C-alpha positions as CSV (number, residue, x, y, z in Angstrom):
1,M,0.0,0.2,-0.1
2,A,1.2,3.3,-1.0
3,D,1.9,6.2,1.5
4,P,-0.4,8.7,1.5
5,D,1.0,12.3,-0.5
6,P,3.0,14.9,1.6
7,I,-0.1,17.1,2.3
8,T,-1.9,14.4,3.5
9,R,0.5,13.5,6.2
10,L,0.6,17.3,7.1
11,E,-3.0,17.7,7.4
12,E,-3.0,14.9,9.8
13,L,-0.5,16.8,12.0
14,A,-2.7,19.4,11.5
15,Q,-5.7,17.8,12.6
16,R,-3.0,16.4,16.2
17,L,-2.2,20.1,17.2
18,K,-6.2,21.3,16.9
19,K,-6.8,18.1,19.0
20,S,-3.6,18.2,21.7
21,A,-5.1,20.5,24.7
22,G,-1.2,20.6,25.3
23,A,0.5,22.1,22.2
24,E,-1.3,25.5,22.0
25,V,0.6,26.0,18.7
26,D,-0.2,29.3,16.4
27,D,2.3,27.7,13.6
28,L,4.6,24.8,12.7
29,Y,6.9,25.9,9.9
30,L,9.1,23.2,8.2
31,E,12.0,23.7,5.7
32,R,14.2,22.2,3.6
33,T,17.0,24.0,1.7
34,V,20.0,22.8,-0.8
35,D,22.2,25.4,-2.5
36,M,24.9,24.4,-5.4
37,V,27.9,26.8,-5.1
38,W,30.2,26.8,-8.2
39,N,33.5,29.2,-7.5
40,L,35.8,30.7,-10.6
41,A,39.4,31.5,-11.3
42,D,40.3,33.0,-14.3
43,S,36.8,31.8,-16.2
44,A,37.5,28.4,-15.0
45,L,35.8,26.3,-12.5
46,A,38.0,25.7,-9.7
47,S,35.3,24.5,-6.7
48,R,32.4,23.2,-6.0
49,E,30.0,22.7,-2.8
50,C,26.7,21.2,-2.0
51,L,24.9,22.6,1.6
52,R,21.9,20.9,2.7
53,R,19.9,22.1,5.4
54,E,16.5,21.4,6.9
55,G,14.6,22.7,10.6
56,A,11.4,23.2,12.2
57,A,10.3,26.2,14.1
58,V,7.0,26.4,16.1
59,R,5.1,30.1,17.4
60,R,2.9,30.0,20.3
61,G,2.3,34.0,20.8
62,R,5.1,35.7,20.2
63,R,7.6,33.5,21.1
64,L,9.2,31.3,18.4
65,V,11.2,28.3,19.1
66,S,13.4,26.5,16.4
67,C,15.6,23.5,15.6
68,D,17.6,21.9,13.1
69,G,16.4,18.8,11.4
70,L,12.7,17.6,10.4
71,D,12.8,14.3,12.5
72,R,9.3,12.8,14.3
73,L,11.4,13.6,17.6
74,T,12.4,17.1,16.8
75,I,8.9,18.4,15.6
76,A,7.8,16.3,18.9
77,A,9.9,17.9,21.1
78,L,9.1,21.3,19.3
79,T,5.2,20.9,19.3
80,G,4.5,19.4,22.7
81,L,3.0,16.0,20.8
82,K,4.1,12.7,21.6
83,P,6.7,11.1,19.0
84,A,4.3,8.6,18.3
85,E,1.7,11.2,17.6
86,V,3.9,13.3,14.9
87,P,3.1,11.3,11.2
88,H,6.2,10.2,9.3
89,L,7.2,13.4,7.3
90,T,8.7,12.9,3.8
91,P,9.7,16.2,2.3
92,P,10.2,15.9,-1.6
93,T,14.1,15.5,-3.0
94,P,15.1,18.4,-4.7
95,P,15.4,19.0,-8.1
96,P,19.0,17.8,-10.0
97,P,21.0,21.4,-9.8
98,P,22.2,22.7,-12.8
99,E,24.5,20.8,-15.1
100,W,27.8,23.5,-15.3
101,Q,28.0,23.0,-18.8
102,D,24.5,24.3,-19.4
103,L,25.0,27.0,-16.8
104,L,28.2,28.6,-18.2
105,P,26.8,30.2,-21.3
106,C,24.2,31.8,-19.1
107,L,26.5,33.7,-16.9
108,P,27.0,37.3,-17.4
109,R,30.9,38.1,-17.9
110,E,33.0,38.4,-14.9
111,T,31.5,36.0,-13.0
112,R,33.2,34.7,-10.1
113,A,30.9,32.7,-8.0
114,A,27.4,30.9,-8.9
115,R,24.6,29.7,-6.9
116,W,21.6,27.8,-7.3
117,R,19.6,27.4,-4.9
118,W,16.4,24.6,-4.2
119,R,13.7,25.6,-1.2
120,W,11.0,23.6,-0.3
121,A,8.3,24.9,2.7
122,A,5.0,23.8,4.7
123,V,3.0,25.6,7.1
124,V,1.1,23.3,9.3
125,R,-1.8,25.4,11.4
126,P,-4.4,23.7,13.6
127,D,-6.8,25.2,11.0
128,R,-5.1,24.1,7.7
129,A,-1.9,22.7,6.2
130,C,-0.3,23.8,3.2
131,T,3.0,23.5,1.2
132,L,4.7,26.9,0.2
133,N,6.0,27.0,-3.9
134,R,8.6,29.3,-4.3
135,P,11.2,29.8,-7.7
136,Q,14.6,28.2,-7.7
137,L,16.9,31.1,-7.3
138,L,20.6,31.7,-9.1
139,E,22.7,33.9,-8.0
140,V,25.8,35.2,-9.4
141,S,28.6,37.5,-8.1
142,G,31.1,39.5,-9.7
143,A,34.0,42.3,-9.4
144,R,33.0,44.6,-6.4
145,D,31.2,42.3,-4.6
146,L,28.1,42.8,-7.1
147,R,25.4,40.6,-7.1
148,L,22.5,39.6,-9.2
149,L,19.6,37.4,-8.8
150,Y,17.4,35.5,-11.2
151,S,14.7,32.8,-10.8
152,W,15.7,29.4,-12.1
153,P,15.5,28.1,-14.9
154,P,15.4,31.2,-17.2
155,A,12.3,32.1,-19.3
156,E,14.8,34.0,-22.0
157,P,18.6,35.0,-21.8
158,L,20.2,36.2,-18.6
159,P,19.8,40.2,-18.4
160,G,22.5,42.2,-16.5
161,T,26.1,42.4,-16.6
162,F,29.0,43.2,-13.7
163,A,29.2,46.9,-15.3
164,G,32.0,49.5,-14.5
165,L,34.9,51.0,-16.0
166,P,37.0,48.9,-18.5
167,P,40.9,48.1,-16.6
168,G,42.8,51.4,-17.0
169,A,39.9,53.6,-18.1
170,Q,40.2,57.0,-16.4
171,P,36.6,58.4,-15.0
172,A,35.4,61.7,-15.5
173,P,35.0,63.5,-12.7
174,L,31.6,63.9,-10.6
175,P,29.5,66.7,-11.6
176,A,29.5,68.8,-8.5
177,R,26.2,69.6,-8.5
178,V,22.0,68.6,-8.5
179,I,21.2,67.5,-11.4
180,T,19.1,65.4,-13.4
181,I,19.9,61.9,-13.2
182,L,18.2,58.8,-15.6
183,L,17.7,55.7,-13.6
184,A,18.1,52.3,-15.5
185,P,15.5,49.7,-14.5
186,P,17.8,47.9,-12.0
187,A,18.7,51.5,-10.1
188,A,15.3,52.4,-10.3
189,A,14.4,49.2,-8.3
190,V,16.5,50.2,-5.9
191,L,14.7,53.8,-5.3
192,L,11.4,52.2,-5.8
193,H,11.9,49.3,-2.9
194,E,13.1,52.0,-0.8
195,L,10.6,54.1,-1.0
196,F,7.9,52.1,-1.5
197,G,8.7,48.2,-0.5
198,H,10.2,48.9,3.3
199,P,8.2,52.3,4.2
200,C,4.7,49.8,3.4
201,E,5.7,47.1,5.6
202,A,2.9,46.9,8.6
203,D,5.9,46.7,11.3
204,L,7.2,49.5,10.3
205,L,4.4,51.7,9.9
206,A,3.1,50.3,13.9
207,A,6.3,51.3,14.8
208,G,6.8,54.7,13.7
209,R,9.6,53.8,11.7
210,S,8.4,54.4,8.1
211,L,8.6,57.4,5.8
212,W,4.9,57.5,4.9
213,Q,3.6,57.5,8.8
214,G,0.0,59.0,8.8
215,R,-0.5,59.2,5.0
216,L,-2.1,56.1,3.8
217,G,-4.7,57.7,0.7
218,E,-2.4,60.4,0.1
219,R,-0.8,61.5,-3.3
220,V,2.9,61.1,-2.5
221,L,4.0,61.5,-6.2
222,E,3.3,64.2,-8.8
223,L,4.2,61.9,-11.8
224,P,1.3,58.8,-11.7
225,L,3.2,56.4,-11.2
226,T,1.8,52.8,-10.0
227,V,3.5,50.1,-7.7
228,V,2.6,46.7,-7.1
229,D,3.8,43.7,-4.9
230,D,3.2,40.8,-6.7
231,P,4.3,37.2,-5.2
232,L,2.9,35.5,-8.1
233,D,5.1,36.2,-10.9
234,I,6.7,32.7,-10.6
235,S,9.4,34.7,-13.3
236,L,10.6,36.7,-10.6
237,P,12.6,35.7,-7.3
238,G,11.0,37.1,-4.6
239,A,7.8,35.1,-5.7
240,F,5.5,32.7,-3.9
241,D,1.9,31.5,-3.8
242,V,1.6,31.0,-0.1
243,D,3.0,33.0,2.5
244,D,4.9,31.8,5.5
245,E,2.2,31.7,8.1
246,G,-0.1,29.8,5.3
247,E,-1.6,32.8,4.2
248,P,-2.9,32.8,0.2
249,A,-0.7,35.5,-1.9
250,V,-2.2,38.2,-3.6
251,C,-0.5,40.8,-6.0
252,R,-1.1,43.9,-3.8
253,P,-1.2,47.6,-5.2
254,L,1.1,50.4,-2.6
255,L,1.0,53.1,-5.6
256,E,-1.6,54.2,-7.5
257,D,-1.4,56.6,-9.7
258,G,1.2,58.3,-7.5
259,R,-1.1,57.8,-4.4
260,L,-0.2,55.6,-1.3
261,V,-3.1,53.2,-0.7
262,G,-1.7,49.9,0.4
263,V,0.0,48.3,3.4
264,L,2.1,44.6,3.6
265,A,0.2,42.8,6.1
266,D,1.0,39.4,8.4
267,R,-1.7,37.9,10.4
268,R,-1.3,39.6,13.5
269,L,-1.0,43.2,11.8
270,A,-3.6,42.6,9.3
271,P,-6.5,43.8,11.0
272,V,-5.2,46.8,12.6
273,F,-4.4,48.4,9.5
274,G,-7.6,46.8,7.6
275,A,-5.5,44.6,5.4
276,A,-5.6,41.4,3.7
277,P,-2.7,39.1,5.2
278,G,-0.2,37.1,3.5
279,C,3.0,39.2,3.0
280,A,5.1,37.5,5.8
281,R,8.0,35.9,4.9
282,R,10.8,34.3,6.9
283,A,14.5,35.0,6.4
284,H,15.5,31.4,7.4
285,I,14.3,28.9,10.0
286,H,15.2,30.4,13.1
287,A,13.7,34.0,12.2
288,P,9.9,34.9,13.0
289,P,7.7,36.2,10.1
290,R,7.3,39.5,9.1
291,P,5.3,41.9,6.6
292,R,8.1,41.8,3.9
293,M,8.0,42.8,0.1
294,S,8.3,39.8,-2.4
295,N,8.6,41.4,-6.1
296,L,8.1,45.3,-7.1
297,V,6.6,46.3,-10.4
298,A,6.1,49.5,-11.4
299,F,4.3,50.8,-14.2
300,S,3.4,53.9,-15.8
301,N,2.0,55.7,-19.1
302,G,5.9,56.9,-20.2
303,T,7.7,58.0,-22.5
304,A,10.5,55.9,-25.0
305,V,13.7,55.9,-23.2
306,E,15.6,58.2,-25.6
307,P,13.8,61.1,-25.1
308,L,14.6,60.4,-21.2
309,R,18.0,60.6,-22.2
310,H,18.2,63.5,-24.1
311,E,17.0,65.6,-20.6
312,A,19.4,63.7,-17.6
313,Q,23.1,64.8,-17.3
314,V,24.3,61.4,-16.0
315,E,23.0,57.7,-16.7
316,V,23.1,55.6,-13.5
317,T,23.3,51.6,-14.9
318,E,23.9,50.2,-11.9
319,V,23.4,50.8,-8.0
320,A,25.1,48.6,-4.9
321,G,22.5,49.0,-3.0
322,G,19.7,52.0,-0.9
323,T,18.7,53.2,2.2
324,V,16.1,55.8,3.6
325,D,16.3,57.4,7.3
326,P,12.8,57.7,7.8
327,A,13.5,60.6,10.5
328,S,14.7,63.0,8.0
329,G,13.2,61.4,5.0
330,R,16.7,61.4,3.3
331,V,17.1,58.8,0.3
332,Y,20.9,57.4,-0.2
333,L,22.0,55.4,-3.5
334,A,25.4,54.1,-3.7
335,V,25.8,54.0,-7.2
336,S,28.6,51.9,-8.6
337,S,28.2,52.3,-12.4
338,A,27.3,55.4,-14.6
339,H,28.1,57.5,-17.0
340,T,27.7,61.2,-18.1
341,L,25.1,62.1,-20.9
342,R,25.8,64.4,-24.0
343,R,23.0,65.3,-26.5
344,G,21.5,62.2,-24.9
345,H,24.5,59.8,-25.8
346,P,26.7,58.1,-23.2
347,T,30.2,59.9,-23.1
348,R,32.4,59.3,-19.7
349,G,32.4,56.4,-17.3
350,L,31.8,57.7,-13.7
351,P,33.8,56.0,-10.3
352,P,31.4,54.7,-7.7
353,F,29.4,57.5,-5.8
354,T,26.6,58.3,-3.8
355,L,23.1,59.3,-4.9
356,S,21.3,61.8,-2.1
357,T,17.9,63.5,-2.1
358,T,14.6,64.0,0.1
359,T,11.3,61.8,0.0
360,S,9.6,65.7,-0.6
361,A,12.5,66.7,-2.9
362,L,11.3,63.0,-4.8
363,E,7.3,64.0,-4.6
364,R,8.1,66.6,-7.6
365,G,11.7,65.4,-8.4
366,I,10.3,62.2,-10.4
367,L,9.7,63.8,-13.4
368,A,9.4,60.6,-15.9
369,A,8.7,56.9,-16.6
370,G,10.0,54.8,-19.7
371,A,9.3,52.0,-21.5
372,A,8.2,49.4,-19.0
373,A,10.9,46.5,-18.5
374,P,11.0,43.3,-18.5
375,A,12.6,41.1,-15.3
376,V,15.3,43.6,-13.8
377,A,18.8,42.1,-13.3
378,A,19.2,43.5,-10.1
379,H,21.0,42.8,-6.6
380,G,17.7,40.9,-5.2
381,W,18.8,40.3,-1.5
382,C,17.2,42.8,0.6
383,G,17.9,43.2,4.3
384,K,15.7,44.4,7.1
385,D,17.3,44.3,10.5
386,G,19.5,41.8,9.6
387,E,17.3,39.5,7.9
388,V,17.5,38.7,4.3
389,L,15.1,37.5,2.0
390,A,15.0,37.1,-2.3
391,T,13.5,40.0,-4.2
392,G,12.3,40.7,-7.6
393,A,11.3,43.9,-10.0
394,R,10.2,45.0,-13.3
395,T,10.8,48.6,-12.8
396,P,10.7,51.4,-16.5
397,W,13.0,54.2,-16.5
398,L,12.9,57.1,-14.3
399,L,14.4,60.8,-15.3
400,V,14.6,62.3,-11.8
401,D,15.9,65.4,-11.1
402,G,17.0,67.4,-7.8
403,M,19.7,64.7,-6.5
404,E,22.9,65.3,-5.3
405,I,26.0,63.5,-6.0
406,R,28.3,63.1,-3.0
């Protein structure tokens, strides 16, 4: 007689939790991950390693207890059930990692390392049990510690390169003034993520740590830009169909035609903001779920790219990271690749620098949005209080006035 499928075992465990007066479990989270890492030297494979991890975590109220391992004794100890009451769980076998020979032609120039990740997870609650579907990921690392993150396998050739000045090239001096900047989609993705990703997360709003405190429903951009959080786009690295609390994922508007309309909420904070849950994510098995961004998708009735280039003095093609200070409203972008523009054409490369502006300046300073882009090759690992998660983006080109080069 064949064993029940995994979801049947999980549903059986949910029933045991429901019937056990001593368990009092809000949810049980199970996870297995496999990482394959290839290290390169002089464009040749130097070494490879395979990393496997699995564990479980249980929540009772605000308290989280976690442990490595998925055996019956571990789950019994976490939940308070007897070992005999825990069904034998068999997580699915991971798919084989990509063959190195097939992977190599897909990698951007100057790749130094590649990491493939597969992840299986499940949430078991007294009222339900479900598995979580996420895309396989491919992270590639290049010079200057730059990283690009993609869903794997790609639907089309991998976009993105590790852009920068050619060896020995002399960079142009930095413009020492406030200028008009053209942000390519990877750079625009970082800016919009910092403006409308983290600041719309319910825990930051509830703690008074958001840029948009008290401004839900207001127009915050003059440009009629729309930004949504879309975890259902499986072609982007931040995708999932069920969040890490077992709630269905939905595509959620955050900004509609420049007006702030959405909140990213978990089960605890959803009633506070009158929002639906479904945005809780865990950075790892030992971290609690928190409201987090998934895939940022932005669009507008914008113009073509070339006219935007004629309006800008500098084009930023790659950003290493961004931060926002909620207290001052100041935004910072760490630019790793950019060049000057003259009459719409690139002229000379620029050394790394920092762009700075304020949210009040950006309300009028985001002047135009260009054509929509495919999946953005961006630094998709998003950090929040030291907890790092995969995210994705589809953003247009943005023309931004009043940004200060530092």
